[in-house]
N, C-alpha and C positions, 0 to 999 in steps of 0.2 A: 563318380566311376560310371562312363559311360559304359554299355555293353561290348562297344567296336574297341575299347581302351581297355577294356578288361581282357575280352581277348587276345588281343597283339602283347598283354602284357603275360599270361599265362604260354601264349606260345614260347613269348622270347626268353619267359624261366626254362621250360621245357628243355629247349632248344642248347641254352646256356646246362642243364643236366645233362645233357646225354651227352650232348661234343666232350665236356669234359670228360665223363666216365670214359670212354670212347677213347680217350688221349690217354690217360692210365691206363687201359689195359693193354694199346700200343705200344706203349713204353714201355709198362712191363715186358710185352711177348718177346720185343727186340734189344732191351739192355742186358739181358742177363747173358750171352755170349762172349761178352767181353769181361767178367766180373768172372768167368768160372774157374779160369788159375786163380784167382786172390781167394775164393772160397778155399781151395782143395786144397792151400797153402794155410791160409788162419787155424780151420778145420782140422788142419792135416789127416785128408784123404787125397787119396788119389783121384785124379783127373776125373776118373773112368766114373768113381763113387761120384764127384760134385757135378759130372751131367745127367745124376739122376732130379737134379733141380730143374732141368729142364722138361727131360720125360715123363716125371711125373705131372706137371702144367700142361704141355699136351695133351695129355692121357686123359685128364680130366676134360678141357675144354673141349679137345675132339669128340668125344664120344656123348657130349652131354648137350651139343646146339639144339639138337632137333627137341630136345625135351623142353629145353630152357624157353623157348621159339613157344612153342606149345601151350606150356604154363603159363603164359601171359596171357596167349587170347583166351583159352577157360576161364581161370581162376583171377583175371584181372591183372592189368601191364604194370602200376601204379604199385599194388602189393610185392609182385613180382621183380621189378625194377629195385627196387629200395630192399630186399633181403639180398638181392646180388649184391649191391653194395655195400649193404652193411659188411656181406661177409669177405666183400674183396680188401674193405679199408680196414678187419678185424687182423686179416689174415696176413696182409701187408705191414702193421707193426708189429703180428709175432713171426711173421719173416727176419725181418729186421732184429730181432731179441732173441733168437734162436742159441740157444748155447751148445747146440751140435746138429751133427744131418742130418738124424732122423726127424728133427723137431721142424727143422727148415725142409726136407721135403715134405712132410704131414702139411706145413701150411699152405705149401706151393701148390699142393692137392686141393684147399680149400680155397685158395686164390681161383684153382681155375674153373671151380663149380662156383664162384660168386660170377667168373666173369663171362661161365655159358650162360647164365640167367640173364645177365647187362646185356652184352651184345645184340642180341637179337630181337632183345624186347624191344631197348631202345630205339631201332630200324622201325618195330611194329609202334612206339609211341610218337615219331614221329610222321610215320601215317597215319595214324589216327587224330594227332594234335592239327596240323595244316589243312589246308583242303586245298582238291585237284588242284589251284593256279601256282599254289606256291610249293605243294609238296616237294617237287624234284629238287628244285633249289636249297631249300630246308635240308635236307636230304646229301645234296653235293656237297653245302657248308658243313655241314655237323663231320659227314667225314673227312673235309679237307682238315678238322682240326683232330681227327681222327690219325691222319695220314701223319700229321707234323709228329704226332706222337711215334710213327713208325719210321718215319726217315732219322729221327732224332735218336732213337733210343739208343744205336750204337755209338751216338756221342756222348751220352749223357753217361753212358756204362761204361764207358770207356773212362768219362771225366773224374766220375764216384771213384770207378777202383782207384787208380792213378794218385787220387786227393785223398779226400777221407776216409774211403775204403768201401765197399760192396753193399754194404748195410745200407749207406746213405740213398742206395739204390729206390728203396724200401721204404726209410722214413720220409721221403721225397712223395714217393705214391698213398700212405696213409690221410695225410690230412688233405690232400690232391682229392682222395676220392669220397673223404668225409665230406666235402664241401662240396659235391655233387650231391651226395647221398643227402646233404642237408637240403638244397636246392632242387630236389627229384621233391620231397616231403611237402614242399610250401607250391610250388608249383605245377608238378606233373597231373594231369585229372586221369582220372580212371575210365578202362574203359574195357572192352572184351566179346567175345566171338559169341550174338546173343542167339545164333542158330545153333549150339550145341550143347548138352548138357554140361553141369562143373562136377564133373569125374576125368579120371585122367585115363586112358588106354596102361592098364599097369604091363599087361604080358608083352605088350609094342614096347613100353618104355624098356624091360627085363629084357626082348631079343636084340632092338638097336642101340644100347648099350652096351649090349655084350660083344655085338659083333665089331662096333665101333672102338671098343676099346683093345678086345682082343686085335684089329687093325694095327694100331696106333701101336702099340707095346710090338706085335713085332717087326714094325716098319723101323720102332725107333731105337730097340737093342738088337737087330736082324748085323748088324754089319760085326756086331760085338761076338754075340754069341755064334755066326755065322748062319745063315741064308741057310744051309741044308743041315743044319740043328733040329734036332730033335724037339729044343723048346719053341724053336720059329716054326716048323713045321706043326706043331699042335695047333700052337693061335692063330696060324693061317686056316686050319681047316677048320678052328673053334668059329672064328669070323664068318667063312660061309655058310658053315651050320647057321648060325645066329642069323645069317642074312638072308640066307630062306626060310626060317619060320618065322620073319618079319614077315616078309612078303607074303607068305600067306596066311600069312594070319591078320595084316591089315585091310587084305581082297573082302573078309567075312565080316569086323564090326563093322555097325552102323556109323561108329561115330572114330574115326582110325586117326589116329598119332601123326600120318601122312597119309593126306588124300591122293592117292597114286594120279589120279585125272589131272593132277596137278603138272605131269610131265607127258600130257598131250597137249600141252601148250608150247608148241614151237620157238616163239621169241622166247620164252622163259626156258628151255632146250641149250637153243643158240648159245644165247646170253651165259647161261648159268656154264657152259664149255669152255665158253673160251675166256670167258674170270678165271677161271680154274686152271685153264695153261699158261697166262699170264701173274698170276699166284704165286704158281709154280716155279716159272723165270723169277719174278722177284725172290724168292727163296734164295736161290739157287746162287743167285746175282750176290744180291748181298753178303751170303756166307762166303763168294768165292772171293767176293771183293776184301772182306775180313781177310780172308786166309793172304789172297797176295801181299794186303798191305803192311801184315807184320811179319810175317812169318819171310818175304820175297824182299821187299823193299825196305824189312828193317825199323818199321813205324813205330812210335808207342803205341798201347793203347789209344790212348787221350790224339795225337796225331792221326790215328787211323779212323778216331770218327770223330774229328776233323775234318779228313776227308769229305765225309757223308753228309757235309750241313748243303753245299751246292743240290745236292738230288734230294735233301730234305724239302726243301722251299720249291723245289719241282713238284714232288709229289703231294705235297699240302695244297697247290694248286690244283690238283688233277682233280679234287672235287668238289669246287664249287666250278670248274671249268663242266665238269661230267654231270651236273645241274642242269646249267645251260643247255650242252648241245642236247639233251633230254628233252628241252621244248622243240628242237629244228632240226633232230635230223633220227634218223629210225637206230633204235639201239642197235641193234647186228652192225650196222653203216657205222656205227661207232667203233664197236668192238674190234670189227676188221683193222679200223684205221691203227686202234691203238694197238695190237699186234705186231702191224706193220711197223710202228714204230718202235716198239718194243724186240721185235726180233731182226731189226738192224741196228739198234743198238746192243747189244748183244754180241754179235758178229763182231763192230767196229771195237768193241769196248776189250775183244781178244785178239786186237791187232795192234795197239794202240802202246807205246811205251813211255812218251815225252808225259809230263804234267801240265802244259797247257793244252794236250788234248785229253787224257785222262778223265780227268775233270768234269768237262764240256758233254762227253762223251757219255761219261756214269749219268751227267745228270739228263741227257737224249735217254739213257735208258730207264731212269727217275720217272718221266712221263708218259711210256708207252706202257710199263709194267703200274703205275701205279693206279693210271685212268682205265686199266682191265680190271684190274682188281677191284677198284673204285664204285666204277659203271655198272659192275655188274649189278651188287645190291641194290644200286638206285633204281637200272632200269627193272630190274625183276619186280620191284614194289609198281608200278608202270603196269604194269599188267596179271597183279593181282588179285584180288580183295581185301581190299582193307582188314575186314574180319578176322582173317587167316593172314596175314603179314606175316604176324610172327612165326606162323608154322615155314613158310615160303623162307623168308631170312635164316631161319634156323637150317634148311635146308641144302641154301646158296653157302652160310657159312661154313658145313659141313664137309660140302665140296670142297672149298677153296682150303679148309685147313688140313683135312684129312692128303687130298692130294699133293698138297705142298709139303706133308711132310714125307708121302714116298716119295718126291723130288730129290730132299735134301737128301734122304736114303739113296737114292740110285746117283747122286753126286760123290758121294763119301766115296760107298762103293768101284766107279767107275776111275777116282781117282788113285781109291787103292791100288785098282788093278794096273793105273800106267803110270804110277812112280817107279817100279822097279825099272821100268825100259826108257822114260823122257824121266826131264827135270821137274819139280814142282809147278811152276811156271806154264811149262809147256801143257803137263794135263792139267791145269785151271781153264789153260784158255781153250785145248781142245772142248771138254763140257762148257765151257761156254758159245764159242759156234755150234755145237750142236742143239743146245738147247734155243739158241735164235734162229736156228733152222727149223725147229717145231713148231716155234711159236706162230714164224713165215706162213708154214705148210697152211697149221690150225684156222689162221688169217682167210688165206686163200679159200680152203673152206666153207666155213663161215660163207665167205662173200658171191660163194657159188648156190653156196645149197640158197643162199635169201633169195638171189637172182633168180634162181630155178623156181621155187616154189612162190612168187612171187607172181611170176609171168603162169604158171597154173590156176592164180587163183586163190589158194591155199593161205596166204598170206596178202593183207592189204596190202597193196600201192601206197596208200596214204603218207608221209611226213609222222616222225613224232609216234609210228603204232606198230612199231618192229618189226 
C-alpha cells in the first residue's frame, strides 16, 4: 500500500467514524422531544418529571463542550474521542434498559458527558486529519450527515414512540455509536496541541462548568420554577459570579482553557454570533412546528415526524453546501445570506396554512437555519490554528447550545404569556414572526459590519478569507 493510498484510507475511515458519531448525537438530541409523553406513561411519572430526561442531557452537554474540546487538544484527540464514544454507547444501552426515571436521567447525564467529548473533538479530528485544500469540504460533508440526524430526529423519535416504544431510540443509538467507536479505534490518527503542556486548567474548568451549569439549569427550569423564584435567581447569580471568576482567572494563567485572544478575531466573532442566532431560530422553529402539528393540526407523533422529512433532506444538504461555499465566498457573506433565507422562511411559515405551501416553506427555513449553524462550525475552523481547533469548536458549540436553550425558554415563556389572550396557533405564529425578524436584523448587522471593516482595511477584501 502506497503512502498516498494509506493516507486516503485513514482519512476516509476517520471521516466515517466522525460522521456516524455526530449523526448519533444529533438524532439523540432531537428524537426524545416526541417521546416525553410515552416515557411519562410507561414510567408512571408526570410529563414535568419526564422532562428531566431532556434537561439533564442539556445540562451535561452544554457545560462541558469547552472542556471536552480542550481536553482533545491537550491529551490527544483520538483517546478523548474514543472515551466519549464509549461513554455515549454504554449510556445509550443504559437508557434503553433503565428500570425507572432516576436511572434514565443518570444515563442521560453520562450520554451528555460523552457527547460533549465527542462533538468538539470530532471537528478537530477532521481539521487535523485533512489538508487545507479539502478540510472545508470534509467538515461540510460530516456536518451534512450530522444534519440528517438533526432533521430526522423528530421522525425517528415519533415513529419509534408510536411503534415499538421510546426505548428503541436508544437501542438504535447504542450499536450505531458502538460502530463509530470501533471505526475510530482503527482509523482515527492521534494529534494534539504540541505548544501546550499535558495539563488541564482545573480552576478554569471548575469556573466555566459552574457558570454554564447554573445558567443552563436556570434556563431549562426557569419557566417551571418561575423566573422570579429564589431558585432561578440564585442560579443566575451563581452563573454570573462563576463567569466573572472564569474570565479573571483565564487572563492570568500561562496556558488558559480559553485563550481570549480568540475573540480578537473579528471573523470568528461575526460568524459565531450569526451561527448562534440561526441555531436559536432552528430550535424555536422545530419546537413550534412540533407543537403546531400535534396540538393544532391533530397529527400523531409519527405523522408529525413525517412532515419533517422535507426539511430533513434540505438540512442535510446544507453541510456539503457550506463546505463548497467556504472555498468560494467570505464566511460572513455566507452567514448573512443564510440569515436572510432563515428569517424570510420563519416569517412566511407563520403565514401559511395549506399543506402544499407549509412543507416547502418549512424546507426553506431548514435551508437557511441549517446552513447558518452548520457553516459557523466550518468557517470558524478556517480562521483558527488547527492546534487549537478543539478549543475553538468547543467555544462555538457552547454558544450555539447555550443560546439555543435560552431561545427555547424565551419561546416557551412567550407562548405562556400570549395564550390567555390568543389561540395557541396565533401565539406560535407571533413567536415565529418575531424570531424571523430578529434573524433578519442580525443578518443585516453582520453584512453592514463586515462591509465597514473591509472598507477600513481591518478585514481583507479577498474572497474566502472572512
